[in-house]
Every structure is written in structure tokens, then in C-alpha cells.
N, C-alpha and C positions, 0 to 999 in steps of 0.2 A: 572711645570718643574721646575728646573732652567730649560729655557730655553737652545737651544743648545748655547756651549759657557760658561755657567754659572756651576752650581755647576756639571753638568751631564754630554751630550757628548757634544763634541766641533766641528762645521761644519766652515772652513774657508772660508774667505769673496772675497778670490781670483777665479781663473778661475778654473771649477772642471778640474779632471785628465779625458782625453776622453779614456776609454778601449777601449782594444785590440779588441772586440766583443762587440756588444750592448748588454747592463744587459734587458733581457725579464722580462714582467713583468703582473700580471691579476691584472682586477679591479674585487671586488664583490660590486656590486651597480649600481643604473643610477641616480642618484638624481644631484640637482645643484652643489655639489662639486666635485662628480666623475667625474664632464664635463670639468673640470680643470686639475685632472691628465690624462686623456684622453690627451684634446688638448694642452698640454704641451710637453705629452710623441712623440706626432707627431711632435712637433716644432724641438725634439732632435733626430732623427732617429740615429744620429751616436752616441746615448751614451744609448738611452733606447728604446725598440719597445717594443708595447701593443700586445700581441699575442690571447687575448682573454679576456671574462667579463663572470661575472654570474649573474645573477636575477633570483627573485622567480618566475615570471609569463611567459607564453609562450608570450603573448601579449608583452609584454615591451622587451622580447627578440630580437622580430622581428626589434622594431623600436632602441634598442642601437646597434644589429646589423649592421643596414642602417645607423643609425648618426657616429660610430668609424668605421666602416668596417671590423671588424674583429671577429672570431666565438665567439657564447653567448650558455651557458651554463645556466642548472635549478639547478646545484647544484656546490659547492663550488667544492665539491671530483671531480664533473667532470672536471671541468676546470682543475685541478692539475694533474690529471689525464692522461690528454689528450695533454697538453699544458706545462707541467712543467716548468712555471716560477721563475724566480732567486726569485722575493719576490713578494708578492700581496697586492693589495692594498685593503683593508677593508672599506667601508663607506657606511655603512648601516644606520638606525635609533637606537639611543643612546640604545634602548633596547635589540637590536639585536647584538649587537655587541661585546658584552664578547663570547658569545656562536659562534661567526660566526671566530674570532680570534682564540678561544681554536682548533675550528676545523682545521684551516688550520695550528697550529702550529702543532695541534697533527700528522698532515699529513708530517713535518718537514721542513716547507717553512718557512720563513722568511716573517712579515708581516709589513706592515706603516696600522696603523688603524687611525680613524679618531679619532679627540678629542668631548667628552674624551674616554677612554678606558671601560668606564662603568659609570651607571646615578647615583649611589649615593656607600655611603662609603661601606656598604657590598656588594656591586657588585664588589669595585674593590679590597676588599682583599679577597672577593672568585676568582677573574682571577688572583690575583696577586698567589696564593696559587697553583692554576691549572696549570699553564705556566709562572710564572716571572723567576724560574731555569730554564726553557730553552736558555733563554736571546734570542729568538729570536722577542722581541716583539719592534718596532718603532712607538713612533704615532706622527701623522703629527699637531704639532706645530709650525706653523710658523713665527709669531710674531716679536721675533727678529733677524728675517732674512729679514722683510723689511730694505730698503738699510739704512734712517735713524737711526733707531734704532740698524744696525748693525754698523754704524760709531761710533755712542755712547758710545757701547758697546765697541767697539776697544780702544776709549779713555779711557774707564773703567781701560780695561786690560794695558794700558800702565800706568797707574797711574798718568794719569793729572791731575785728581782732589786727587789723593791720596787714600785711602781706603776710597773706598763705603759703605756709613752708612744708607742710606735713601733714596727710591722712592717713588715718589707720579706720580702714571698713571690716566690720565681723556681720554680717548678712545678708548678700546674696553671693552668687559664685562669678568665678572667671572675666568675661568683658565685661558683665554688668558692673563689678567690683570695679573694674579698671576705669571704665567709665566715669565711675563717682569720681577715683581718685585724680584721674586727668582732668576732669571737670572742675574740680574744685581748685585744683593748683596751677590751673591755663597750662598747663604742662608742654602742650606742643610736639611736634613730631622727630625731635632731637633723640640720639644715641640716648639710651637705657640699659643699665646694672640692671639684673635680675638674681637676686638667689632665694631658693627657697626646700622647703624639707616638711616630710609628711609623717606625721607621728599616727597610730592607732589605737584606741583606746575602747573600751564596753561602754556601749550609751542605750537606755531604752528609746527607741523609733515609734511614738503612739501615731501620729499623723502623718499620710504621707497625701498628695492630689487627690487620691479617691476617698481618703475620709481617714474617721480612725480604725486603728490597726487590731484595738483588742491586744495586742501582746506586748507583755511586761517583762519580757526578757530582753535583759542588755546584749544586743550583737558590737563587734567590733565596726567603729565608725573613725573614717580617714579624713584627720583634719591636717590643713594645709596651711602654713607659714609659709609667706613671702615677702620680701622686701624688694622695691622697686628704690633705686635712685636716681633721678632725672636730670643730676645736676644740676649747680646755681642755688646749692643748700637746700633741694625739692625732695622728698621722699615722699614715700608710699608704704603702707605696711598692709598688708593681703591675710585675711582669717579666716579661713570657712570650714566647716564641717558637713559632709557628706549629710544631705536633707537638710540643711540647716533654714532653708525657704520653710518648711512646713515643721520643722518639730520644735515646738516650745516651749523645749527644755532648754535648748540653747539660745540667749537673749541677742537681739539683733544691737548691736554698738558702733558709734561712729564720733571721731575724735578728729575735730580740726584743729591743729594750733598755727599759730599765726604772730608775728612779733612782738604788738600789743595785747595777746591772750589766746585763750583759746573754745574751741564749740565742742562739748563731751555732750551725746543727743540733746537733752532739750535744755539742758545750761551752761551759759555764757560768763565767763569771769575776763577782766580786763581791763587793762590801766588806764584811770580814771584823770589822771592829773600827780602832783606831786599829795607822794608818800599817799596813794588812794589808790584800791584796787577795787573792782566795783565787780559783784555778782550777778546776775536776772537771770531769768527763763522766759525758754521759750513758752507761749500758752495758747493753747489749741480752744476755739469757740466751738464746742461739741452741740449741737442741738439734740433733742430727744431726751437728757437725762433727767432725773428727779421729776419735776410739777414742768418742766419745760414742754410744753404740747405743740409746737412745731415742726414734728416729724424727726426722725434721726437723718440726721444731715452735719459734713463737716460744714463751718460760716467761715473761719478764717482764722490765722495763728498770725500771733502779734508778740512785740517785742517793746520792753517798758513802755509800756501802752499804744506802743503804734504798730498798726496793721502793716504786716511785712508779706504776706501772702494773703490773696482772696482766695473763693471758692471760684472758678468761672463757669461751673455748673450746678448751684446753689441750686434746690428744689426735684432734682433728679435722684436724691439720693444713693448715689455711688460712692463704692468704697475705694480707700486712696489709689489701689490700682488703675480702676476704671477712671479715678482722675484723670491722672498721669495719660493714659494710652490715649482718651479724649484731648485730652491739651495735646499730645499729637499729631494725631489725624486731624484735630481742626487749624495746626500749625502748619501740617504739609497742604492743606487745603489751598491754605492762602500763598504758600510757596508757589503752588502749583500754579495757580493763576498771575503770579507775577505782581502778590500783593502782599508779600512776608519776608523775611528772610528763610535763610534752610536751617530747620530745625536739627538735624543733626546728619550732616552731609558722609557719604559716602568714604571720605578720607577719613574722616574720624572715627570710623565704626571699624578700618580697616586697621590703624593704629591702636584702637583697646582690644581687639582680637590678637593680634601679634603678640600684644605684652600677655595675653593671657596664655599664648601658646607659648611664651618665652616662663611663664611660669611652672607651666605642663612639665617641660623639659627640663628646666632647674630642678624641680621637687623628683623626678624619674633619674637626672643623672646624680645630683649632688653636687654639681658644678653651676658658678655661677655663667649666667648665659647674655651677652652684649648684644642689643639690638643696636641698627645704624638707621639713618635715613635712608626711606623707603621712596619708592615715585611717588606715591600719594603725600608726600612730604615737600616735594621740592616747588 
């Protein structure tokens, strides 16, 4: 994407507006990511109400109905006909996402589709040709809504480091990392030159999504390094090692360089006037540490004594990922009712995944890949 707040839509970092009546949502799918949406909707009953779900198998329907406490149907059409949700979350496997998204849009219902919106470039183009003109699809890309990234984006927006020209990300993979790079650079939809290489080296892999592996044997892990040249002096560096999301033996890093300084993780260096270079930090106010008895929660992030990001869901004790997804959900709810901007439109998601695919192709072939302006960028 340009992530929210980049060249696409914009999600404010402050508290979401509570609607007069809750926005109703349906969920298609029942996997690990779908659970996030259902759980967060249940925590925000004044803003969101989950009215039903749709799955493919009757056995799954009974389990989902028990787990989420809502009616469950065996088709998206039945869910929409019976419950009339304000918008529908499509959280199904990659190959099924375009078909299910198109079916919901065909029924005239706004969609929040999981990433990526289609598995490959041809799928992206076909999906755009089918539903792009309807402007009914947002995509669930949340990375620039995580508190730290949202605060960094706000500093870029304020011009603290001047014009942003380069973003380096070593944190997450593929389209997620591209969304951060494009969003922070406000890179748009122009042609991009992509180069990439892959390197394998031994690494202990102690954690997965399922928890500790208790395996201390180093195994081959692949690191992919890629450069993205957006033109006009703007560039991105992509650095990802297998399972870097969970492996704590690889630190997460982000560097944003601009004409007046740079942001390296939580450190900001910038020009302060004649013969003056200033160094400051992003500071997180975290409740529940030491003798603070207010419960474990993130309060805000500040820069030079000024708050640059507030937790919109203070009191719910959410981890950063949940804060980001809840921010996206509530922003989508406002958009679906015509009360807020599009948080992450389909066009942005298509562009981010197109560049992710280009990184994969450049890494596999060792050759430069040049992307061109696609239909969603015209």
C-alpha cells in the first residue's frame, strides 16, 4: 500500500469517533486472523457489532458459532441476505480472496479483505478489473498503524526530518514491509526498479506462532535483501530473514532518512539551525511498570515533550498488533458509513503486493525487475 496515511487513505492516530449506533460487521472465514477481528469487535460493542459469519463447512460452522456467539452461514450470500452487515471482513486463504471479495462487492456490500487481495499479479489485475471501479474494497494492512510506526509516520508528516527520501525496513515480510516503505515515502503508483538477492546462513529458530520450539540447533535461514528505486531520489531497502516476525534473535529495525535528518528506530537526529544538530527520542508511556498500578497498557508516545500518538483504546490492555487492527476496523466502519476516509484502498494494496512479487522475482532470477503503472494507478 501506501499504508494508511501515505499515498492512499489516512487513518488518524487519535481516538476514533463513536458512532450514534454501532456499525454491524460480518466475517467470512474462521482462521487465526479472523479470530482477531471477532475478538476486537467484541471488545468494542459501542462501535462494532459482529452480526454473523460465513464458512464453507457445516462442521466449522458449529465451532465458529460456539466460539463467537453469532449465527454462522454456509455462504457469503446467505450471511448478507440474513444479517445485512454494514461491511464484511473477508479472511480466507489467498486463492479464495478475489472470488469471495468480488461476490460481496457484487451484493453491494463494502469489504475489508485480508492481505494480499490476490495471490499474483494477474489475479490483482483481474480483481481490479472486476471490482476496482466500485470503490467498495479496503484491505486489512495494519503495520503503519502500530504505535511506534504511527508515531514515526507523524514525525515524517510534520516535516521533522524534512522531505523523506529513503526507508529501510528489517521487520516484516513482503507486502507488509513494502506498505511501510511506500507509506512513509508517499511513493504513489509510478514505475519502480527492483533488485534483490537471497543469502542462506545458520540460525537458531526458537519461536514460531505456536510458541517455543525448544530446538537449539541452528538451521539454514534465508535473508532477502532488496532495493526499490521509486525515482525522484526516493528509495527503499528491504531486509527480511525467514520467520523474523517471531524469531527474537533478529532485532526489528527501521530507518527513515530525510533532507533534514533521520529517524532510526526511536532515535531522531535532525538539523536545528546554524551549526546545530539535535538528537531526540520517541518515548513510550507504558503503564503497569514498577510501582505504577494502573494496569499494563500503552498510554501514548511523545517526542520532545509533545504527544505524537495517543492510544485510542486505552483501558482495553491491547498489544500493539491489536491496537493497529482495532484502529483499522474502526476506520473501516467510519468509511463504510460514509463518515471517514478510506483507510487502505484496494489500489494501494494491489501496488504493494505487485512490488512484493517483484522482490520475489528479482531474488529468484538475480535480474532487475521493472514495474510499470498498472490500471489501479491510473
